[in-house]
C-alpha positions as CSV (number, residue, x, y, z in Angstrom):
1,X,4.2,-4.1,-31.0
2,X,5.1,-2.2,-27.5
3,X,9.3,-2.9,-27.1
4,X,8.7,-1.9,-23.4
5,X,6.7,-4.9,-22.9
6,X,9.3,-7.1,-21.6
7,X,10.8,-4.4,-19.6
8,X,11.1,-4.6,-15.8
9,X,9.6,-1.7,-14.1
10,X,12.9,0.0,-13.1
11,X,13.9,-0.2,-16.7
12,X,12.1,2.9,-17.5
13,X,14.8,5.2,-16.5
14,X,18.7,5.0,-16.7
15,X,19.8,6.4,-13.2
16,X,17.0,4.0,-11.5
17,X,18.5,0.9,-13.6
18,X,21.7,1.4,-12.8
19,X,21.1,1.7,-9.0
20,X,19.1,-1.5,-9.0
21,X,21.8,-3.2,-10.5
22,X,24.1,-2.0,-8.2
23,X,22.1,-2.9,-5.5
24,X,21.1,-6.2,-6.8
25,X,24.7,-7.2,-6.8
26,X,26.4,-5.8,-3.9
27,X,26.9,-8.0,-0.6
28,X,23.9,-9.0,2.0
29,X,24.8,-6.6,4.2
30,X,25.2,-3.8,1.7
31,X,21.7,-4.7,0.9
32,X,20.5,-4.4,4.3
33,X,22.0,-0.9,4.8
34,X,20.4,0.4,1.1
35,X,17.5,-1.4,1.7
36,X,16.9,0.7,5.4
37,X,18.2,3.7,3.7
38,X,15.8,3.8,0.5
39,X,12.8,2.8,2.6
40,X,13.5,5.8,5.5
41,X,14.4,8.3,2.4
42,X,10.7,6.9,0.6
43,X,9.2,7.6,3.9
44,X,10.8,11.3,4.3
45,X,9.2,12.1,0.8
46,X,6.0,11.1,1.6
47,X,5.8,7.8,-0.3
48,X,3.5,5.0,1.5
49,X,2.6,1.6,0.7
50,X,-0.2,-0.7,1.3
51,X,0.6,-2.3,4.4
52,X,-0.8,-5.6,2.6
53,X,1.4,-5.4,-0.4
54,X,3.4,-8.5,0.3
55,X,-0.4,-10.4,0.2
56,X,-1.2,-8.7,-2.8
57,X,1.7,-9.8,-4.6
58,X,2.3,-13.3,-3.4
59,X,2.4,-14.6,-6.8
60,X,5.6,-12.5,-8.1
61,X,8.0,-14.2,-5.2
62,X,10.2,-15.0,-8.2
63,X,11.9,-12.0,-8.7
64,X,15.3,-11.1,-7.3
65,X,14.3,-9.3,-4.5
66,X,11.4,-11.2,-2.7
67,X,13.6,-13.4,-1.1
68,X,14.1,-11.2,1.7
69,X,11.3,-9.1,3.3
70,X,13.4,-5.8,3.9
71,X,14.8,-5.6,0.3
72,X,11.2,-6.3,-1.5
73,X,9.8,-3.4,1.0
74,X,12.4,-1.4,-0.3
75,X,12.1,-1.9,-3.9
76,X,8.0,-1.7,-3.4
77,X,9.1,2.3,-1.9
78,X,11.2,2.8,-5.2
79,X,8.1,1.2,-7.6
80,X,5.6,3.4,-6.3
81,X,7.1,6.7,-5.7
82,X,7.0,9.3,-8.7
83,X,9.9,9.6,-11.0
84,X,11.7,12.5,-9.7
85,X,11.6,10.2,-6.2
86,X,12.8,7.5,-7.9
87,X,15.8,9.4,-9.5
88,X,16.9,11.3,-6.3
89,X,16.7,8.2,-4.0
90,X,18.3,6.1,-7.0
91,X,21.4,8.9,-7.2
92,X,21.5,8.5,-3.2
93,X,21.6,4.9,-3.2
94,X,24.7,5.1,-5.9
95,X,26.3,6.8,-3.6
96,X,25.8,5.0,-0.6
97,X,27.1,2.1,-2.1
98,X,30.3,3.5,-3.5
99,X,30.9,4.5,0.0
100,X,30.4,1.0,1.0
101,X,32.3,-0.4,-1.3
102,X,35.2,1.6,-0.5
103,X,35.0,0.8,2.9
104,X,35.3,-3.0,2.3
């Protein structure tokens, strides 16, 4: 049996998994800042998403990041980015979360 069967899409890469875990456990304010950061970083790196992605994945609304449209959009940008972009955005997101944590 495939060991990756039950893994989430972001568990395939350790840095990405750490960034998402920190993001998930952050405050609502930090989530908003990080979501905007991820979206902007992904767009700058040429990542584009289908404008209808919410309708396409309406049945997935049980995921933790589906509760907020901005967070959902940020996660979609990360999900479809290539692995190098995912890693770079993940590292930058971890740094941002550390900065936000120090400000509190």
